[in-house]
N, C-alpha and C positions, 0 to 999 in steps of 0.2 A: 347437397351440402350448401349452406348459405354462403354468399360471397364474403360477408364480413367476418367469417371465421377462418378463411383460408390463409395459410402461410404463403410466403412469396415463392412462386415457382422457380425464381432464379436460384433460390437456396435448395429447394427440395429436389428439383430436376437432376442436378449433377450428382446428388447423393443417392438417388434411386438407380442411376445408371451404373452398371457394373464397371469394375476397375479396368477391364480390357475393352471397354467401349461398346458392350452389347447387353441386352437384357439377359439376366440369368435364366437359362432354359431348364435348369434342374428342377425337378418336381418337388424336391425337398426344401429348396431354398425359397422358391417363390411364395409359398404360403407364409413363411416366416417374415419375408419382406413386407407382405401385405399387412400382417399384424403390426409390424413396427410402424408402418405408415399410419395405420389407423390409430395407434397409440400416440403418435406425434400429433395427430389431429385432436385427440381427446385432451392432451396436456397443453396445447397451444392456447394462450390467453386470447380472449375476445379482442378484436380490433376496436379502436375508438370509432365513434360515429363519424368523426371528421376525416377519417382515412378510408378511402374507397379502394376496393380491389378491382383490377382490370378484368373484364369478362373474358378476354383472350387467355389470361392466366388461368382462370377457372376451367376453361375448356381444355387447355393443355394438361392441367393437373388431372382432370377426370379421365382424359384419354390415357394418361400414364397409368392410372389405376386400372382401367379396363384392360390394358396390355398385360398387367400383372395377373389380373383375375383370369384372363383367357388362358394364360400359361399354366394355371394350376391343374393338377390332376384331380380326378373324381374323389370325393370324400371316402374315407374308409368305411366299408360296409358295416352295418350295425349287427348283422347276424352271421355266425360262422358258415352256415349253409350257403348264404349268398356269396361269401368270399370264395368258397370252394367252386361254386358255379362259375363265377367270374374267372377263376384260375383255369378251369377246364375250357372255357370259351377262348381264353387267351392262348392255351396250348393248341386248340384246334385251328386257330387262325394263324398259327406259325409265329407267335410272338417270340422275340429273341430273349435269351437269358438276361441280357442287360435290362430289358423292359420289366421282366418279372422281379428283378432284384432292386427296383427303384425304391421300394418301401424300406430298404435297409441301407441308409446312407453310408458312403465310404468316407475315408479320412479326407480325401480331396473335396468331397461335397460338404463335409462339416467345416473345412477351412474356408470354402467359398461362402458359406452362410455367415461365418464369423466376420469375414471382411465386409459383408453387406451390412451386418448389424453395426459394426464399428463406424462405417460410413454414415449410417443413419444417426447414430449418436453424435457424431461430429456435426452433422447438419442441424441437429436440435440445439447444440451449443451456439453455433453461428446464428441460428434463427433468433435465439433469445437476445443476443447482443444487437442484432439488426433491429429487432422490435423496440429495444430501448432507445436506439438512435431515432427511429422513425416516429414512435408514438410519444416520446417524452420531449421532443424538440420544442413543442409549443405549450407544454404544461408548466404548472408552477414549479419553482425550483425545489421546494420542499418535497413535493410529490416525486420528482425525479430522483431526489436523494434517497427516498425510501426504497424505490425500485432498485437502485444501484447497490444499496446496502445489502439487500437480499441476494444479489447476484455478483457480489464483489469478487469472489474467487474466479468466476468465469471471465469477468472483464479483465482482471489482472492477467489471466492466461492469454486472453486475446491481445492485450498490449505487449506481452512478452514475445509471443510467437507469430502472430498474424500480422505480417508487414503490409498486407494489402489493405486491411480494414483499419490499421493503426491511425493513419492520417485523419480518417473520418471520425474515429473515436476521440482523438485529441481535439478535433475541431468542436465536437459536441461538448466535451468535458470543459473546454475553455469558457463555456457559457454558464456553467453552474458550479464553479470551483468552491465558492464560499459555502453554499448550502450542503454540498457533499463533504467538504472538509470538516464539518461540524458533527458528522456521524462516524461511528467506528469503522464500518466497512467502506464508506466513501472516502475517509481519510487515507486508507490503504491504497485505494484506487488512484487518488490524486498523487500520492507519493510515487507510485509506480509510473504514472504518467510523466512526472518530472524526470524520472530516471531514464526513460526511453525516448523522451522528446529531444529535438535539437534546440539550440539556443533561442531561436525565434519563437518556437512553440512554448518554451519555458517562460519567456517574457510574457506571452499572451496569457498563460496560466497565472502568473504572478500578478498581473494587472488586476485580476479579479479580487485580489486581497486588499486593494487600496481602500482605505476607510475602515478596515476591519482588523488592523494589526493588533491593537490592544485587546480586542475581543478574542482574536485567534490565540494570542499569547496566554490568555486565561482559560482557554478551552482544553479539556483533556484529550481531544482528538485533533483539533486544528493546529495546536502548537507543533505537532510533528510535521505537518505540511509546511508551516512557516520555517521550521528549522531546515527542512530539506531544500526549500527555495534559497535560503541563505547559504547553504553549503554548495549548491550547484551553480547559482547565478554569479556573474561578475559583480564585484563590489559596487561599481557605478550604477547598477540597476537596483540597488537596495537603499537609495537615499530616502525614499518615501517611508521605509520601515523605521529608519533612524528618526526621521522628522516626527512621525506619529508617536514615537516613544518619548521624545523630549518633554520634560515637565513631569514625567511619571517614572523616572529611572529607579528611584529608591523603592517605590511601591511595586513595580514589576520585579525588582530583584528579590523582594520578600515573598513573591508568589511561588507556589509549588511548581507551576509550569512556566511562568514568565521568566524565572531565573535561567531556565535552559535556553530560551531565545536570546537572552542577553549574553550568555556564554558563547553561543554560536556567532553573534555579532562581534564580540571581542576577538574571537579566534580568526574570523575570515575577513573582517574589514580592516583596512590600514588605520593606523592611529590618527593620521590626519583627517580621516573621515569620521571616526567614532569618538574623537577626543571630547567633544561637547557632552555627549551622553555619558561617557565614562567619568568625566569630571563631576557630572551631576550625581552619579552613583557614589563617587568618592566622598561627597559631602556627608554621606550617611555611613561611612566606614565603621565608626565606633559601634553603632547598633547592628550593622550588618555582620560584623565579626562574630556576634553572639547568636545570630539568627540561624535557624536550622536550614534555611534555603539560601539566604543572603550570603552566607559564608563562602559558598561555592563561587559566587560572582567575584568576591574579593580575591579569592585564590586565583581565578582566571586573570584578574588584573595583574597580580604578581607574576604570573607565568607569561602573559602576552603583552603587558603594558609597557610604557616607556620607563626609563630610569627615574624620571621625575615622579611618575605615578607610583612607582615602587617606594620611592622615598617618602611620599605622602602617607602611604600605609605604614611604613616603619615608624614615622613620627607618631602616629596614633597608637601603635602597639607599645612603643617605648614608655609612654606615660604610665601605664598600669600593666606591664608585661607579666608580672608574677601572677596576678589574679587572672589575667586572660589565659596564661599557660595552664591554669588549673580548671578552666572552664571546659566542659565536655565538647563544645562546638568550637569556641575561639582557639583552643589549643591547636587545632588543625591549621588555622590561619597563621599562628606563630611558627609552627614547623615549616609551613610553606614559605614564610618570609625568610627564615634562616637558610633556605635552599636557594631562593631566586633573587633575593636582594643583592645589591652591590656589596663589595667587601667592606667598605666603610660603614654601611648601614648594618650589615651583619655584626660587625664588631660592636656597634652601639647597642644592639639588642643583647648581645652576650654580656657586655659590661653591666647592663641594667639588671640582668639576672644574677650575676656573680658579686655585685657590690654588697649584698647582704648575705653572709654565709649561712645564717640561720634559716632564712627564707629559701636559700638554695637547697639546704638539706631537706626541708619539708617538701620542697618541690620534687626532689629526687624520689621521695617515698609516696608521692601522690599518684593515684591510678591514672590520671591524665597527664600531670606534669612530668612524670617519669619519662614519657615518650619525647617530650620537649627537651629534657636534659640529654637523653640519648642522641637525639638529632643534633643538639648543640655540640656534643663531643665528636660526633661523626664529621660534622662540617669543620670543626676546629682541626681535626686530624687531616682533613683534605687541604685546608688552608696552609698547613705546614708542609 
């Protein structure tokens, strides 16, 4: 077997070894183990040319295979007469009953085989993760992202359960965060890496997003990675995210995915840190109230913003509140303002609706405005 096709003996050796520290001597288990080993060879990807295998490892692995082959029993005879003849010879030589029954495995033997196969399957999962780390370390970032995308479930399992390999996986992932975050499977891996990493490792992962914040906010996959980083990192580590957003607040708020990133920033960053970006977004409140994505950002400002920011939203809504209350999108912002604004601002909005009885009646019968009137009555009851 060629050297450049051999898996690492460090991974295969422990998995071939039986659970109690000895080679399985059972005649039924050994052939199965050999087949599984050969299957692992057949399914193992070719090593890159720049990765050489150790000759000592090749010798160790071949010796292990020879031990398994030697422990096999003779193949099953092809003809019944030959089987009878062999049985008679075994009887004449005083073969024990246990030796004659080896062709019929017991429950213990089947269980031994099952454990051996499970160990080999675990070895193959670990081998794939190790190959990704070993072979992709010097490759282009996009190529590594494609590999991880196809093996995302296995890598996520490794990050969750394998505390030994986790630091090495996180170290490797820190070098290709952006390329992986842009793919569906890679995004899931990076999110899991953020969840299992400590704060120092999280910072190392986040640093790879510098210069890509706006691009990540517009990506259907990378936006989830950016949101996870905002949720898990201390606010003082997110200054670069806010800086890269400045000057594009309204545009990001109108984006399908960017609005979610802004919502996380409003939720998790203190107002003293995010006030410049929020004020920029507030300059477009009138159009964002009617926008299918921007309205969620305005509602988050009402829920998590300062009293001054809520007052600014109420000032915009008061000017044309009846028409906004009938709008299929803006009506949600009006209802949110009636809930979260200060008492004086809520009273202003209610008076703006009630000052024209005819418009109030039409609003109560409108398919969107009726919910605003219902919310206004509920809030008025709570105020009293």
